[in-house]
N, CA and C atoms as an extended XYZ file, in Angstrom:
228
Properties=species:S:1:pos:R:3:atomname:S:1:resname:S:1:resid:I:1 pbc="F F F"
N        -2.697        9.663      -12.754 N   MET     1
C        -2.396        9.339      -11.389 CA  MET     1
C        -2.911        7.961      -11.010 C   MET     1
N        -3.997        7.545      -11.592 N   ALA     2
C        -4.547        6.226      -11.290 CA  ALA     2
C        -3.582        5.133      -11.717 C   ALA     2
N        -2.986        5.305      -12.879 N   ILE     3
C        -2.020        4.323      -13.358 CA  ILE     3
C        -0.782        4.315      -12.465 C   ILE     3
N        -0.327        5.490      -12.049 N   ALA     4
C         0.838        5.571      -11.165 CA  ALA     4
C         0.557        4.893       -9.833 C   ALA     4
N        -0.656        5.033       -9.332 N   SER     5
C        -1.036        4.374       -8.090 CA  SER     5
C        -0.986        2.867       -8.243 C   SER     5
N        -1.557        2.368       -9.319 N   PHE     6
C        -1.589        0.925       -9.553 CA  PHE     6
C        -0.189        0.363       -9.771 C   PHE     6
N         0.616        1.056      -10.573 N   VAL     7
C         1.968        0.584      -10.869 CA  VAL     7
C         2.837        0.595       -9.615 C   VAL     7
N         2.733        1.637       -8.802 N   SER     8
C         3.548        1.677       -7.588 CA  SER     8
C         3.115        0.606       -6.599 C   SER     8
N         1.854        0.246       -6.598 N   ALA     9
C         1.395       -0.839       -5.724 CA  ALA     9
C         1.937       -2.176       -6.201 C   ALA     9
N         2.058       -2.355       -7.498 N   LEU    10
C         2.557       -3.619       -8.041 CA  LEU    10
C         4.079       -3.677       -8.093 C   LEU    10
N         4.704       -2.578       -8.457 N   ALA    11
C         6.140       -2.581       -8.697 CA  ALA    11
C         6.951       -2.563       -7.410 C   ALA    11
N         6.407       -2.039       -6.347 N   LEU    12
C         7.171       -1.883       -5.116 CA  LEU    12
C         6.503       -2.553       -3.923 C   LEU    12
N         6.117       -3.818       -4.047 N   PRO    13
C         5.426       -4.442       -2.921 CA  PRO    13
C         6.342       -4.731       -1.741 C   PRO    13
N         7.657       -4.716       -1.964 N   ILE    14
C         8.588       -5.011       -0.886 CA  ILE    14
C         8.759       -3.796        0.020 C   ILE    14
N         8.713       -2.639       -0.558 N   LEU    15
C         8.954       -1.421        0.215 CA  LEU    15
C         7.649       -0.810        0.707 C   LEU    15
N         7.567       -0.477        1.978 N   PRO    16
C         6.354        0.178        2.464 CA  PRO    16
C         6.144        1.553        1.835 C   PRO    16
N         7.226        2.194        1.398 N   LEU    17
C         7.072        3.497        0.756 CA  LEU    17
C         6.298        3.391       -0.554 C   LEU    17
N         6.474        2.283       -1.265 N   GLY    18
C         5.720        2.075       -2.495 CA  GLY    18
C         4.233        1.950       -2.228 C   GLY    18
N         3.882        1.278       -1.137 N   SER    19
C         2.465        1.124       -0.818 CA  SER    19
C         1.877        2.442       -0.323 C   SER    19
N         2.662        3.217        0.404 N   ILE    20
C         2.174        4.532        0.841 CA  ILE    20
C         1.961        5.429       -0.372 C   ILE    20
N         2.901        5.390       -1.308 N   ALA    21
C         2.745        6.171       -2.544 CA  ALA    21
C         1.513        5.720       -3.316 C   ALA    21
N         1.268        4.411       -3.365 N   ALA    22
C         0.097        3.897       -4.072 CA  ALA    22
C        -1.195        4.399       -3.435 C   ALA    22
N        -1.242        4.415       -2.117 N   ILE    23
C        -2.447        4.880       -1.421 CA  ILE    23
C        -2.665        6.370       -1.672 C   ILE    23
N        -1.608        7.158       -1.518 N   VAL    24
C        -1.734        8.613       -1.706 CA  VAL    24
C        -2.110        8.938       -3.139 C   VAL    24
N        -1.421        8.332       -4.101 N   LEU    25
C        -1.732        8.604       -5.508 CA  LEU    25
C        -3.141        8.133       -5.867 C   LEU    25
N        -3.571        7.015       -5.297 N   GLY    26
C        -4.927        6.529       -5.556 CA  GLY    26
C        -5.990        7.484       -5.047 C   GLY    26
N        -5.762        8.016       -3.853 N   ILE    27
C        -6.720        8.985       -3.293 CA  ILE    27
C        -6.744       10.256       -4.125 C   ILE    27
N        -5.556       10.736       -4.503 N   LEU    28
C        -5.504       11.928       -5.357 CA  LEU    28
C        -6.190       11.674       -6.693 C   LEU    28
N        -5.985       10.493       -7.248 N   ALA    29
C        -6.615       10.163       -8.535 CA  ALA    29
C        -8.133       10.116       -8.400 C   ALA    29
N        -8.635        9.512       -7.314 N   LEU    30
C       -10.089        9.453       -7.139 CA  LEU    30
C       -10.684       10.853       -6.980 C   LEU    30
N        -9.979       11.730       -6.280 N   ASN    31
C       -10.459       13.111       -6.150 CA  ASN    31
C       -10.501       13.797       -7.517 C   ASN    31
N        -9.452       13.603       -8.295 N   ARG    32
C        -9.396       14.215       -9.629 CA  ARG    32
C       -10.473       13.632      -10.545 C   ARG    32
N       -10.671       12.325      -10.467 N   ILE    33
C       -11.694       11.672      -11.290 CA  ILE    33
C       -13.077       12.208      -10.930 C   ILE    33
N       -13.308       12.418       -9.643 N   GLY    34
C       -14.593       12.965       -9.215 CA  GLY    34
C       -14.822       14.379       -9.721 C   GLY    34
N       -13.753       15.168       -9.792 N   ARG    35
C       -13.879       16.551      -10.258 CA  ARG    35
C       -14.029       16.651      -11.765 C   ARG    35
N       -13.227       15.869      -12.490 N   THR    36
C       -13.159       16.050      -13.940 CA  THR    36
C       -13.947       15.014      -14.736 C   THR    36
N       -14.303       13.898      -14.099 N   GLY    37
C       -15.034       12.861      -14.805 CA  GLY    37
C       -14.161       11.982      -15.680 C   GLY    37
N       -12.841       12.037      -15.462 N   GLU    38
C       -11.931       11.191      -16.236 CA  GLU    38
C       -12.169        9.727      -15.907 C   GLU    38
N       -11.555        8.858      -16.710 N   ARG    39
C       -11.653        7.422      -16.456 CA  ARG    39
C       -10.501        6.987      -15.570 C   ARG    39
N       -10.569        5.782      -15.029 N   GLY    40
C        -9.482        5.245      -14.233 CA  GLY    40
C        -9.841        4.976      -12.792 C   GLY    40
N       -11.127        5.009      -12.481 N   GLN    41
C       -11.556        4.791      -11.104 CA  GLN    41
C       -11.162        3.391      -10.616 C   GLN    41
N       -11.253        2.402      -11.473 N   GLY    42
C       -10.896        1.042      -11.087 CA  GLY    42
C        -9.414        0.901      -10.770 C   GLY    42
N        -8.564        1.525      -11.594 N   LEU    43
C        -7.125        1.473      -11.332 CA  LEU    43
C        -6.772        2.198      -10.046 C   LEU    43
N        -7.397        3.337       -9.796 N   ALA    44
C        -7.127        4.083       -8.568 CA  ALA    44
C        -7.557        3.278       -7.350 C   ALA    44
N        -8.726        2.666       -7.429 N   THR    45
C        -9.209        1.844       -6.317 CA  THR    45
C        -8.314        0.632       -6.112 C   THR    45
N        -7.896       -0.001       -7.192 N   ALA    46
C        -7.000       -1.157       -7.078 CA  ALA    46
C        -5.666       -0.752       -6.462 C   ALA    46
N        -5.140        0.406       -6.821 N   GLY    47
C        -3.901        0.894       -6.237 CA  GLY    47
C        -4.031        1.125       -4.743 C   GLY    47
N        -5.164        1.688       -4.316 N   ILE    48
C        -5.404        1.920       -2.895 CA  ILE    48
C        -5.505        0.592       -2.152 C   ILE    48
N        -6.272       -0.338       -2.697 N   VAL    49
C        -6.481       -1.627       -2.030 CA  VAL    49
C        -5.175       -2.418       -1.951 C   VAL    49
N        -4.454       -2.509       -3.065 N   LEU    50
C        -3.188       -3.246       -3.060 CA  LEU    50
C        -2.163       -2.578       -2.149 C   LEU    50
N        -2.116       -1.270       -2.174 N   GLY    51
C        -1.194       -0.553       -1.295 CA  GLY    51
C        -1.517       -0.795        0.172 C   GLY    51
N        -2.807       -0.796        0.507 N   ALA    52
C        -3.205       -1.049        1.893 CA  ALA    52
C        -2.876       -2.475        2.315 C   ALA    52
N        -3.087       -3.429        1.410 N   ILE    53
C        -2.780       -4.830        1.736 CA  ILE    53
C        -1.285       -5.000        1.991 C   ILE    53
N        -0.462       -4.439        1.112 N   VAL    54
C         0.987       -4.554        1.289 CA  VAL    54
C         1.423       -3.869        2.583 C   VAL    54
N         0.864       -2.705        2.866 N   LEU    55
C         1.216       -1.987        4.095 CA  LEU    55
C         0.826       -2.793        5.329 C   LEU    55
N        -0.342       -3.416        5.305 N   LEU    56
C        -0.766       -4.248        6.433 CA  LEU    56
C         0.117       -5.486        6.580 C   LEU    56
N         0.512       -6.088        5.466 N   LEU    57
C         1.393       -7.255        5.527 CA  LEU    57
C         2.767       -6.887        6.087 C   LEU    57
N         3.284       -5.736        5.702 N   VAL    58
C         4.569       -5.282        6.239 CA  VAL    58
C         4.444       -5.020        7.729 C   VAL    58
N         3.356       -4.389        8.153 N   ALA    59
C         3.146       -4.131        9.579 CA  ALA    59
C         3.029       -5.442       10.352 C   ALA    59
N         2.310       -6.408        9.802 N   LEU    60
C         2.172       -7.709       10.453 CA  LEU    60
C         3.524       -8.408       10.561 C   LEU    60
N         4.329       -8.330        9.504 N   ALA    61
C         5.656       -8.940        9.530 CA  ALA    61
C         6.529       -8.292       10.598 C   ALA    61
N         6.450       -6.977       10.729 N   LEU    62
C         7.239       -6.292       11.758 CA  LEU    62
C         6.805       -6.696       13.153 C   LEU    62
N         5.504       -6.826       13.361 N   VAL    63
C         5.000       -7.253       14.665 CA  VAL    63
C         5.455       -8.676       14.967 C   VAL    63
N         5.372       -9.560       13.989 N   LEU    64
C         5.802      -10.942       14.196 CA  LEU    64
C         7.305      -11.032       14.461 C   LEU    64
N         8.100      -10.243       13.739 N   LEU    65
C         9.535      -10.231       13.982 CA  LEU    65
C         9.860       -9.686       15.372 C   LEU    65
N         9.155       -8.654       15.789 N   ALA    66
C         9.371       -8.103       17.125 CA  ALA    66
C         8.978       -9.123       18.187 C   ALA    66
N         7.892       -9.818       17.972 N   PHE    67
C         7.458      -10.839       18.929 CA  PHE    67
C         8.445      -11.994       18.981 C   PHE    67
N         8.956      -12.395       17.819 N   ALA    68
C         9.934      -13.484       17.780 CA  ALA    68
C        11.214      -13.073       18.498 C   ALA    68
N        11.642      -11.840       18.303 N   GLY    69
C        12.829      -11.351       18.995 CA  GLY    69
C        12.622      -11.290       20.494 C   GLY    69
N        11.444      -10.863       20.907 N   TRP    70
C        11.137      -10.790       22.331 CA  TRP    70
C        11.073      -12.187       22.932 C   TRP    70
N        10.526      -13.132       22.197 N   SER    71
C        10.419      -14.507       22.683 CA  SER    71
C        11.791      -15.137       22.850 C   SER    71
N        12.691      -14.893       21.903 N   CYS    72
C        14.033      -15.482       21.981 CA  CYS    72
C        14.852      -14.844       23.106 C   CYS    72
N        14.592      -13.601       23.393 N   ARG    73
C        15.326      -12.963       24.478 CA  ARG    73
C        14.924      -13.544       25.823 C   ARG    73
N        13.710      -14.041       25.924 N   ASN    74
C        13.232      -14.627       27.181 CA  ASN    74
C        13.414      -16.140       27.198 C   ASN    74
N        14.261      -16.659       26.346 N   GLY    75
C        14.549      -18.093       26.332 CA  GLY    75
C        13.938      -18.781       25.132 C   GLY    75
N        14.738      -19.015       24.109 N   CYS    76
C        14.255      -19.657       22.878 CA  CYS    76
C        13.867      -21.092       23.090 C   CYS    76
């Protein structure tokens, strides 16, 4: 799961669904790693961090686009 989290964070940076999947899979991987002692904590953490960064960038882009649209409606 840690690898899936990391790969989905890297492979799908354009889609917010990829970053959400990376965050969820990373959290699940960290829980599993804590229970079983498997390796991959770094990949799971990287998947969570990259997924969160991409999600925040997408949210910021949406806010900026909404603001730009609102500004143009009130006189460009």
